[in-house]
N, C-alpha and C positions, 0 to 999 in steps of 0.2 A: 484381469491381472491383479495381483496383490500389489499394495503400495511399495514393498520391498523390491520387487521384480521392476515396477516402474522406475524407482530410483536407480537401480543397477543399469538398466537400459538406457536411461535418459540423464545419468548423472551430470554430463557437461552441460546440460540445460537449466539445471536447477540453480536458483539463485543463492549466492553466498555473500558473506560479507566483503569479498574481494572483487565483485563485479558491479555493474551498472544497474542491476535489477534490484538492488538493496539500498535502502537509504535509512539514515538513523538519526537525522536532525531535521528541524524544521524547514530550513532553507531549501535543503534537497527535496523534501516532500512537497513543498510549495511549487518548485520548478516543474516536478512530475505531474502534480495535480493540475497545473495549468495547461500542460500538453494534453491531459487527458481530457479536460473540459473543452479545449480546442477541437481535439479528434471526435469528440461526440456532438459537435456543432452546438455547444451549450454556451459559448462565450459572448454572446450578445445580451446586453442589458446588465442589470445591477446583480447583486448577490442573490436576492431572492429569486429573481428570473433564472439564474444558472441553477440554483438548488432545485427549483421547480422543473426545469428541463432534465436534470439528471435523475430526479425521483420518478419521472415519467418515462424514462428510457427503459429498454428491456433489460432483464439480467444478462442476456446473451451478449448484447451490445457492450454492456458495461464490463463484463469479464473478458471479453475479447479485447477491448480497448486497454483495460488495465494491465492484463497479461499476468506474467508469474512474479510480480515483484513481492517482496516482503518488506514489513515495516515493524519497527518496534512500536509499542502503544504511544499514540499521541492523544491527549485529552486537553480540550480548551486551549490549544496551542502548546502545550507542554509535552516535550518528547521524553519519555521515560528511558532512563539509560539501562534498565533491567526490566525483564518481565515480571510482573507482579509476584509470581511464586519465588523467582530468583531473588528479588529485592527482600522479601520476608525472609528468606534463607540466609541472606547476607547481613540482615539487619539494617538495610538502607531503605527506610520507609518512615513516613509519619502519620 
């Protein structure tokens, strides 16, 4: 199937800014990531142990647990309000 056919057939399942699958700020991302870590059984121990557990998990389990969520870019705890090309286009970058 082509992507356009998938979108047309499953459009109600795709994440948008108006549903629970989409987050745009750090606090929402932290809530979701905590649930993902718990669902992956990686919540025991400190940060290094959590990261090691996630890194050793299969991509199949990670994608199944993460689901269809979307996020705007988050780098070093900073949530970008625009995608990089849009920020450049609008002159909102440094």
